[in-house]
N, CA, C and O of each residue as an XYZ file, in Angstrom:
248
protein
N      55.902   -198.962     39.495
C      57.161   -199.436     38.594
C      57.032   -201.735     37.773
O      57.820   -202.294     37.011
N      55.617   -202.360     38.496
C      55.913   -203.614     38.915
C      54.337   -203.215     37.112
O      54.046   -204.210     36.447
N      53.728   -201.970     36.754
C      52.889   -202.272     35.825
C      53.071   -202.465     34.740
O      53.856   -201.624     34.300
N      52.563   -203.585     33.567
C      52.516   -202.488     32.058
C      51.822   -201.253     32.068
O      50.857   -200.933     32.761
N      52.701   -200.316     30.840
C      52.501   -199.227     30.312
C      50.947   -199.600     29.764
O      49.997   -199.140     30.396
N      50.700   -200.463     28.546
C      49.166   -200.496     28.221
C      48.390   -201.028     28.997
O      47.382   -201.388     28.389
N      48.347   -201.332     30.384
C      47.486   -202.580     30.978
C      46.921   -200.701     31.836
O      45.749   -200.329     31.910
N      47.682   -200.195     32.149
C      47.732   -198.538     32.995
C      46.695   -197.521     31.950
O      45.635   -196.907     32.071
N      47.711   -197.771     30.890
C      46.884   -197.553     30.206
C      45.241   -197.132     29.829
O      44.576   -196.130     29.565
N      45.036   -198.979     30.038
C      43.777   -199.483     29.457
C      42.999   -198.915     30.597
O      42.009   -198.212     30.392
N      43.512   -199.262     32.031
C      42.373   -199.078     32.745
C      41.939   -197.892     32.853
O      40.769   -197.824     33.230
N      42.783   -196.335     32.537
C      42.478   -195.223     33.076
C      41.672   -194.740     31.556
O      40.970   -193.732     31.478
N      42.001   -195.890     30.153
C      40.612   -195.498     29.961
C      39.327   -195.943     29.790
O      38.524   -195.438     29.004
N      39.057   -197.139     30.712
C      37.886   -197.738     30.914
C      37.627   -197.167     31.930
O      36.523   -197.248     32.468
N      38.522   -196.536     32.345
C      38.063   -196.060     33.707
C      36.468   -194.228     33.422
O      35.400   -193.725     33.767
N      38.182   -194.126     32.193
C      37.421   -192.662     32.109
C      35.959   -193.326     30.872
O      34.890   -193.294     31.482
N      35.858   -193.647     29.984
C      34.683   -193.926     28.955
C      33.357   -194.377     30.473
O      32.299   -193.748     30.511
N      33.696   -195.599     31.674
C      32.667   -195.203     32.425
C      31.750   -194.780     33.555
O      30.707   -195.069     34.141
N      33.213   -193.536     33.490
C      32.944   -192.054     34.066
C      31.918   -190.956     32.849
O      31.036   -190.107     32.980
N      32.714   -191.631     31.613
C      31.323   -190.259     31.182
C      30.145   -191.686     30.547
O      30.813   -192.162     29.629
N      29.454   -192.110     30.583
C      28.901   -193.553     30.771
C      27.818   -192.572     31.599
O      26.802   -191.945     31.299
N      28.645   -192.804     32.860
C      27.035   -192.528     33.623
C      27.518   -190.966     33.891
O      28.056   -190.794     34.985
N      27.429   -190.122     33.267
C      27.843   -188.824     33.186
C      26.668   -189.054     32.307
O      25.596   -188.471     32.471
N      26.819   -189.620     31.695
C      26.089   -189.421     30.237
C      24.614   -189.967     30.397
O      23.784   -189.801     29.503
N      24.311   -190.659     31.636
C      22.847   -190.842     31.692
C      22.809   -190.258     32.950
O      22.726   -191.102     33.842
N      22.836   -189.311     33.265
C      22.723   -188.807     34.195
C      22.255   -187.296     33.494
O      21.453   -186.705     34.217
N      22.520   -186.745     32.538
C      21.897   -186.046     31.456
C      21.138   -185.951     31.065
O      20.464   -184.923     31.001
N      20.743   -187.753     30.306
C      19.631   -188.494     29.870
C      18.687   -188.464     30.338
O      17.690   -188.280     29.640
N      18.541   -188.690     32.214
C      17.017   -188.954     33.140
C      16.942   -187.279     33.203
O      15.807   -186.835     33.378
N      17.976   -186.351     33.085
C      17.069   -184.595     33.729
C      16.582   -184.064     32.862
O      15.801   -183.117     32.765
N      17.277   -184.987     31.899
C      16.197   -185.231     29.887
C      14.909   -185.289     30.086
O      13.907   -184.574     30.051
N      15.380   -186.805     30.397
C      14.244   -187.329     30.113
C      13.082   -186.897     31.245
O      11.948   -186.755     30.790
N      13.230   -186.725     32.365
C      12.825   -186.302     33.994
C      11.819   -184.145     33.890
O      11.040   -183.485     34.578
N      12.839   -183.939     32.176
C      12.048   -182.356     31.966
C      10.820   -183.218     30.935
O       9.791   -183.598     31.492
N      10.972   -183.422     29.768
C      10.498   -183.664     29.174
C       8.630   -184.089     29.648
O       7.539   -183.892     29.114
N       9.009   -184.601     30.643
C       8.227   -184.992     31.325
C       7.225   -184.308     32.077
O       6.074   -184.740     32.141
N       7.576   -183.329     32.614
C       7.596   -182.031     33.157
C       7.161   -181.532     32.431
O       6.216   -180.829     32.790
N       7.626   -181.529     30.489
C       7.238   -180.056     29.986
C       5.884   -180.997     29.823
O       5.000   -180.654     30.608
N       5.455   -182.373     28.765
C       3.850   -182.507     28.359
C       2.796   -182.797     30.166
O       1.573   -182.782     30.308
N       3.921   -183.033     31.279
C       2.466   -182.003     31.683
C       2.247   -181.848     31.548
O       1.402   -182.332     30.796
N       2.411   -180.026     32.060
C       2.278   -179.104     32.344
C       1.234   -178.887     30.833
O       0.010   -178.964     30.939
N       1.720   -178.690     29.850
C       0.974   -179.088     29.133
C      -0.543   -180.162     28.664
O      -1.543   -179.985     27.968
N      -0.125   -181.012     29.292
C      -1.937   -180.731     29.366
C      -2.303   -180.590     30.467
O      -3.347   -181.225     30.618
N      -1.830   -179.793     31.868
C      -2.545   -179.816     32.514
C      -3.300   -178.418     31.776
O      -4.487   -178.190     32.010
N      -2.414   -177.435     30.785
C      -3.113   -175.789     30.470
C      -3.726   -176.148     30.124
O      -4.836   -175.741     30.466
N      -3.638   -177.576     28.820
C      -5.224   -177.993     28.391
C      -6.630   -177.985     28.697
O      -7.674   -177.420     28.373
N      -6.017   -179.191     29.747
C      -7.396   -179.348     30.441
C      -8.013   -178.009     31.853
O      -8.936   -178.102     32.662
N      -6.927   -176.797     31.588
C      -7.830   -175.732     32.687
C      -7.862   -175.065     31.195
O      -9.090   -174.993     31.159
N      -7.480   -174.546     29.995
C      -8.370   -174.009     29.287
C      -9.881   -174.705     28.573
O     -10.700   -174.034     27.945
N      -9.977   -175.980     28.811
C     -11.042   -176.653     28.488
C     -12.008   -176.778     29.829
O     -13.185   -177.101     29.662
N     -11.594   -176.566     30.914
C     -12.917   -176.976     31.979
C     -12.962   -174.116     31.431
O     -13.398   -173.591     30.407
N     -12.488   -173.578     32.370
C     -12.789   -172.211     31.237
C     -13.419   -171.998     29.926
O     -14.107   -170.978     29.976
N     -13.455   -172.576     28.744
C     -14.025   -172.881     27.883
C     -15.252   -173.754     28.225
O     -16.228   -173.606     27.491
N     -15.344   -174.678     29.275
C     -16.815   -175.198     29.286
C     -17.405   -174.614     30.527
O     -18.534   -175.065     30.721
N     -16.892   -173.499     31.703
C     -17.546   -172.348     32.264
C     -17.892   -171.141     31.672
O     -18.382   -170.259     32.378
N     -17.732   -170.982     30.611
C     -18.287   -169.290     29.466
C     -19.408   -170.266     28.904
O     -20.511   -169.792     28.631
N     -19.125   -171.755     28.707
C     -20.422   -172.201     27.906
C     -21.531   -172.352     28.840
O     -22.462   -171.611     28.525
N     -21.881   -173.446     30.460
C     -22.652   -172.686     31.293
C     -23.503   -171.784     31.100
O     -24.668   -171.584     30.757
N     -21.710   -170.848     31.723
C     -22.741   -169.569     32.360
C     -23.384   -169.033     30.410
O     -24.581   -168.771     30.285
N     -22.699   -168.973     29.487
C     -23.561   -168.326     28.543
C     -24.631   -168.683     27.636
O     -25.008   -168.206     26.566
N     -25.190   -170.082     28.668
C     -26.520   -171.248     27.942
C     -28.222   -170.520     28.980
O     -29.443   -170.382     28.898
N     -27.010   -170.284     29.867
C     -28.602   -169.913     31.180
C     -29.097   -168.513     31.173
O     -30.029   -168.185     31.906
């Protein structure tokens, strides 16, 4: 009863905004991690292909 409706509304909106901001931050962190893993996997894949082609070159030249 002692609360002004506009203050309550403002507090709820701020709370909702902060909650959404935190959720977005978590989503972005997940996306960043996923991209880092994807990049790392691509680099590993390239290294493995390079290693295999080097093995063929070494074996084939002897």
